[in-house]
C-alpha positions in Angstrom: 170.1 197.7 138.4 169.2 200.4 140.8 166.0 201.1 138.9 164.8 197.4 139.2 165.7 197.4 142.9 163.6 200.6 143.4 160.8 199.0 141.4 160.8 195.9 143.6 160.7 198.0 146.8 157.8 200.0 145.4 155.9 196.8 144.6 156.6 195.5 148.1 155.4 198.6 149.8 152.3 198.8 147.5 151.4 195.2 148.3 151.9 195.8 152.0 149.7 199.0 151.8 147.0 197.0 149.9 147.1 194.2 152.4 146.7 196.8 155.2 143.9 198.8 153.6 140.8 199.6 155.6 137.9 197.4 154.9 134.7 199.5 155.2 131.3 198.1 156.0 130.0 199.1 152.5 132.9 197.3 150.8 132.4 194.2 153.0 128.7 194.0 152.1 129.4 194.6 148.4 132.0 191.7 148.5 129.5 189.4 150.2 126.8 190.2 147.6 129.1 189.5 144.7 130.9 186.4 146.0 128.2 184.5 147.8 127.7 181.3 145.9 124.2 180.6 147.2 123.2 184.0 145.9 124.8 183.3 142.5 123.0 179.9 142.2 119.7 181.6 143.1 120.3 184.3 140.5 121.0 181.7 137.8 117.9 179.7 138.6 115.7 182.7 137.7 116.4 181.9 134.1 114.9 178.5 134.5 111.7 180.0 135.9 111.5 182.4 133.1 111.9 179.6 130.6 109.1 177.6 132.3 106.8 180.6 132.0 107.6 180.9 128.3 107.0 177.2 127.8 103.6 177.5 129.6 102.5 180.3 127.2 103.7 178.1 124.4 101.2 175.4 125.5 98.4 177.8 124.7 99.5 178.1 121.1 99.0 175.6 118.3 101.8 173.3 117.3 103.1 173.6 113.7 105.1 171.0 111.9 106.3 170.5 108.3 108.1 167.7 106.5 109.3 166.8 103.1 110.5 163.7 101.4 112.2 162.6 98.2 112.6 159.0 97.0 114.3 157.4 94.1 114.3 153.8 92.9 115.8 151.9 89.9 114.8 148.5 88.5 116.9 146.6 85.9 115.4 143.5 84.1 117.7 141.4 82.0 114.8 139.9 80.0 112.8 136.7 80.2 111.6 133.9 77.8 108.1 132.5 78.2 106.9 129.2 76.5 103.1 129.3 76.0 102.3 126.1 74.2 104.2 126.2 70.9 104.7 129.9 71.1 107.9 131.4 72.6 107.7 134.9 73.9 111.0 136.7 74.7 110.9 140.0 76.7 113.8 142.3 76.1 116.0 143.7 78.9 114.6 146.9 80.6 115.5 149.6 83.0 112.9 151.5 85.1 113.5 154.5 87.3 111.0 156.1 89.7 111.2 159.3 91.7 108.8 160.6 94.3 108.3 164.0 96.0 106.1 164.8 98.9 105.4 167.7 101.2 103.4 167.6 104.5 102.4 170.4 106.8 100.1 170.3 109.8 99.0 171.9 113.0 97.3 170.7 116.1 95.8 172.8 118.9 94.5 171.8 122.3 91.2 173.5 122.6 90.3 172.3 126.1 92.3 170.2 128.6 90.4 170.8 131.8 92.0 174.2 132.2 95.4 172.6 132.8 97.2 174.8 130.3 95.8 178.0 131.8 96.7 176.8 135.3 100.2 176.0 134.1 100.7 179.6 133.0 99.4 180.9 136.4 101.6 178.4 138.2 104.7 179.4 136.2 104.0 183.1 137.0 103.7 182.4 140.7 106.9 180.3 140.7 108.8 183.0 139.0 107.6 185.8 141.3 108.3 183.5 144.3 111.8 182.9 143.1 112.5 186.6 142.6 111.2 187.5 146.0 113.2 184.7 147.6 116.3 186.1 145.9 115.6 189.6 147.3 115.2 188.1 150.8 118.5 186.2 150.4 120.2 189.5 149.6 118.8 190.9 152.9 120.0 187.8 154.7 123.5 188.3 153.4 123.5 192.1 154.2 122.4 191.5 157.8 124.8 188.6 158.4 127.7 190.7 157.0 126.7 193.7 159.1 126.5 191.6 162.3 129.9 190.0 161.7 131.4 193.3 160.8 130.2 195.0 164.0 131.5 192.0 166.0 135.0 192.8 164.6 134.7 196.5 165.4 133.3 195.7 168.9 136.2 193.2 169.5 138.7 195.8 168.3 137.4 198.5 170.7 137.4 196.0 173.6 141.0 195.2 172.7 141.9 198.8 172.9 140.2 199.1 176.4 142.3 196.1 177.6 145.5 197.6 176.1 144.8 200.9 177.9 144.2 199.0 181.1 147.7 197.4 180.7 149.3 200.8 180.2 147.6 202.1 183.3 148.7 199.1 185.4 152.3 199.3 184.0 152.4 203.0 184.8 151.0 202.4 188.3 153.5 199.6 188.8 156.4 201.9 188.0 155.0 204.5 190.4 154.6 202.0 193.2 158.2 200.7 192.7 159.5 204.2 193.0 157.4 205.0 196.0 158.4 201.7 197.6 162.1 202.8 197.3 161.1 206.0 199.1 159.3 204.0 201.8 155.9 205.5 200.8 154.2 202.2 200.0 154.8 198.6 201.1 156.4 195.8 199.1 153.0 194.0 199.3 151.5 196.8 197.2 154.2 196.4 194.6 153.5 192.6 194.5 149.8 193.2 194.3 150.2 195.6 191.4 152.5 193.2 189.6 149.8 190.5 189.8 147.2 193.0 188.5 149.5 194.0 185.6 150.0 190.4 184.7 146.3 189.7 184.7 145.8 192.8 182.5 148.3 191.4 180.0 146.4 188.1 180.0 143.2 189.9 179.3 144.8 191.6 176.3 145.8 188.2 174.9 142.2 187.0 175.3 140.8 190.2 173.7 143.3 189.9 170.8 142.2 186.3 170.2 138.6 187.3 170.2 139.4 190.1 167.7 141.3 187.7 165.4 138.5 185.1 165.6 135.8 187.8 164.8 138.0 188.9 161.9 138.4 185.4 160.6 134.7 184.7 160.8 134.0 187.9 158.7 136.6 187.1 156.1 135.5 183.5 155.8 131.9 184.6 155.2 133.0 187.1 152.6 134.9 184.4 150.8 138.3 186.0 151.4 141.5 184.5 152.7 141.2 184.4 156.5 145.0 185.0 156.7 144.6 188.3 154.9 145.4 191.4 156.9 142.9 194.2 156.9 142.4 197.4 159.0 139.1 198.3 160.4 137.7 201.6 161.6 138.4 202.2 165.3 135.1 203.8 166.0 131.4 203.7 164.9 130.4 205.5 161.8 128.6 208.8 161.9 125.4 207.0 160.9 125.8 204.6 163.8 126.5 207.4 166.2 123.3 209.2 165.0 121.3 206.0 165.7 122.8 206.0 169.3 122.1 209.6 169.8 118.5 209.6 168.5 117.5 206.3 170.0 114.3 204.9 168.6 111.0 205.9 170.2 110.0 202.5 171.4 106.4 202.0 172.4 105.2 198.5 173.1 101.9 199.3 171.4 103.8 199.7 168.1 104.5 196.0 167.8 101.2 195.3 166.0 102.0 198.0 163.5 105.5 196.6 163.0 104.0 193.2 162.4 101.6 194.5 159.8 104.5 196.4 158.2 106.5 193.2 158.1 103.7 191.3 156.4 103.6 194.0 153.7 107.4 194.2 153.2 108.9 190.8 154.0 110.1 189.3 150.7 110.1 185.8 152.1 106.5 186.1 153.3 105.3 187.4 149.9 107.3 184.6 148.3 105.4 182.1 150.4 102.1 183.6 149.3 103.0 183.1 145.6 104.2 179.5 146.5 100.7 178.9 148.0 99.1 180.2 144.8 101.3 177.8 142.8 100.2 174.9 145.0 96.5 175.8 144.3 97.3 175.8 140.5 98.8 172.3 141.0 95.4 171.2 142.2 93.7 172.6 139.1 96.3 170.8 136.9 95.8 167.5 138.7 92.0 167.8 138.5 92.1 168.4 134.8 92.5 164.6 134.5 88.8 164.3 135.3 87.7 166.3 132.3 87.5 165.5 128.6 90.2 166.7 126.2 89.4 168.4 122.9 92.0 168.9 120.2 91.8 169.8 116.5 94.2 169.2 113.6 94.7 170.7 110.2 96.9 168.9 107.6 98.1 169.5 104.1 99.8 167.0 101.8 101.1 167.1 98.2 102.7 164.2 96.2 104.1 163.9 92.7 106.6 161.9 90.7 108.2 165.0 89.3 109.1 168.0 91.3 107.5 170.5 88.8 104.2 168.8 89.4 104.5 168.7 93.2 101.6 171.0 94.0 99.3 169.6 91.2 97.9 166.9 93.5 96.9 168.1 97.0 95.2 166.7 100.0 93.6 168.8 102.8 92.2 167.4 106.1 90.7 168.9 109.2 89.7 167.0 112.3 88.5 167.2 115.8 89.4 164.8 118.5 87.5 164.4 121.8 88.7 162.0 124.5 87.0 161.1 127.7 88.9 159.7 130.7 86.9 156.8 132.0 89.3 155.0 134.3 93.0 155.7 134.9 93.8 153.2 137.6 93.3 155.9 140.3 96.3 157.8 138.9 94.3 161.1 138.6 92.9 160.7 142.1 96.4 160.1 143.4 97.8 163.3 141.7 94.9 165.3 143.1 95.4 164.0 146.6 99.1 164.9 146.5 98.4 168.4 145.2 95.8 169.0 147.9 98.2 167.8 150.6 101.0 170.0 149.2 98.6 173.0 149.3 97.6 172.3 152.9 101.3 172.1 153.9 101.9 175.4 152.2 99.1 176.9 154.2 100.6 175.6 157.4 104.1 176.9 156.5 102.6 180.3 155.8 100.9 180.3 159.2 104.1 179.2 160.9 105.9 182.1 159.2 103.4 184.6 160.4 103.8 183.4 163.9 107.6 183.4 163.6 107.6 186.9 162.3 105.5 188.1 165.3 107.8 186.3 167.7 111.0 187.6 166.2 109.7 191.2 166.0 108.4 191.0 169.6 111.7 189.6 171.0 113.8 192.0 169.0 111.6 194.9 170.1 111.9 194.0 173.8 115.6 193.4 173.4 116.0 196.8 171.8 114.0 198.4 174.7 116.4 196.7 177.2 119.4 197.8 175.1 118.2 201.3 175.0 117.9 201.4 178.8 121.2 199.6 179.2 122.9 202.1 176.9 121.8 205.0 179.1 122.7 203.2 182.4 126.1 202.1 181.1 126.9 205.6 179.9 126.3 207.0 183.3 128.2 204.1 184.9 131.3 204.9 182.9 131.3 208.5 184.1 130.7 207.5 187.7 133.4 204.8 187.6 135.9 207.2 186.0 135.3 209.8 188.7 135.6 207.2 191.4 138.9 206.0 190.0 140.3 209.6 190.0 139.2 210.0 193.7 140.8 206.7 194.8 144.0 207.5 192.9 144.3 210.9 194.6 143.6 209.4 198.0 146.2 206.7 197.5 148.7 209.3 196.2 148.1 211.3 199.5 148.5 208.2 201.6 144.9 208.3 202.7 143.8 205.3 200.7 144.7 201.7 199.9 146.0 200.2 196.8 143.2 197.6 196.8 140.7 200.4 196.6 142.5 201.8 193.6 142.7 198.4 191.8 139.0 197.8 192.5 138.1 201.3 191.2 140.2 200.7 188.0 138.7 197.3 187.5 135.2 198.8 187.9 136.0 201.5 185.4 137.4 198.9 182.8 134.3 196.8 183.3 132.0 199.8 182.9 133.8 200.8 179.8 133.6 197.3 178.4 129.8 197.1 179.2 129.2 200.5 177.6 131.0 199.4 174.4 129.0 196.2 174.3 125.8 198.1 174.9 126.6 200.4 172.0 127.1 197.6 169.5 124.2 195.6 170.9 121.9 198.6 170.3 123.2 199.2 166.8 123.0 195.5 165.8 119.5 195.2 167.3 118.4 198.3 165.3 119.6 196.6 162.1 118.0 193.3 163.2 114.6 195.0 163.7 114.9 196.4 160.1 115.8 192.9 158.9 112.8 191.3 160.6 110.4 194.0 159.4 111.8 193.6 155.9 113.0 197.1 155.3 116.8 196.5 155.5 118.2 198.3 152.4 120.6 196.2 150.3 120.4 198.1 147.1 122.8 200.8 148.2 125.5 198.1 148.5 125.1 196.5 145.1 
């Protein structure tokens, strides 16, 4: 009995430890890549595009068919009497059986169909490549979205810690003021003011905790996990992120054109759109094939016999060519060509819009990253300055040469500066990842 009780306790502690395990960024991205249903559907659809390509190649080859038949019939005659003048003729009963055997084999081959079959192969290739590239871009989308949501959780967690430290400072300061008030060193008004400040700090902790819980729920929901699951998260940026903050990208506005060119070379969605445009051009060729004649040939072989051992004694061979000219199709061909041309023009417009969007996104992210870089430096200095000012005001107040209001303002300024600095850190890191995403160089393979 004691053994089973120990086993149950062990399982309970193991479950609790598992529920409280740390969820790393790499694990979060890996979960997202394996559980995202949109990605799963897109991966499954690749098989359809590969099948279409195989079928397009099959249209270039001749069709081959074979058939065989067997037949049996039986006739039974009971006999008949014929009167021809004075002559009576009687036919005896008879039984007749017939069997038939036949074999047919033939092939047909489209020799020319207005280049429609060749265009179909090209179109299927383009569609397959476009689908594969779209799948790669979708993986980058998932990685970036997961990274952004994950950093929001870490950011909210660090802000919560700042607010909790602020509560501890205010509670400690409140205890000090209560003791000093008993000694007559500070007024009762200072105690009440500090109580109000401590209450506000506790309220800020509640808000910060709610923000943290919301950010965590958003991440877990995106990963396809239970939002009520409890996970631990790192309480600081990774070494790789700290390296990004320390090095800070060398941002030169003149580099935007180079980044745009790099994006056009690397963006999977842009290259996918190029293949989609090629596919639209092939659709025009396929539609225009209706204006051209169609040439096909056929080869047939046939054998027939009443006995199976004589099946190949009688044979028939035939070869034929068939040429058909489209004269009038009720404007159906013209309609298909028009639709194909409009679709191609729309693809060209979409590609142009994508180019402009790429330029806009890169420019905006680049400028935001420049501002974040400057803000990171300024906020870092502001934290140091606010911390020193807080120490000075605390010492002055402790010596009776300062006011409690000045101390509270200094502490508020320090908390605000620290909050802004943490936000600036994560803003810079996320914008760095966003720039990689817009350029198309965000690495997802290391997470698979």
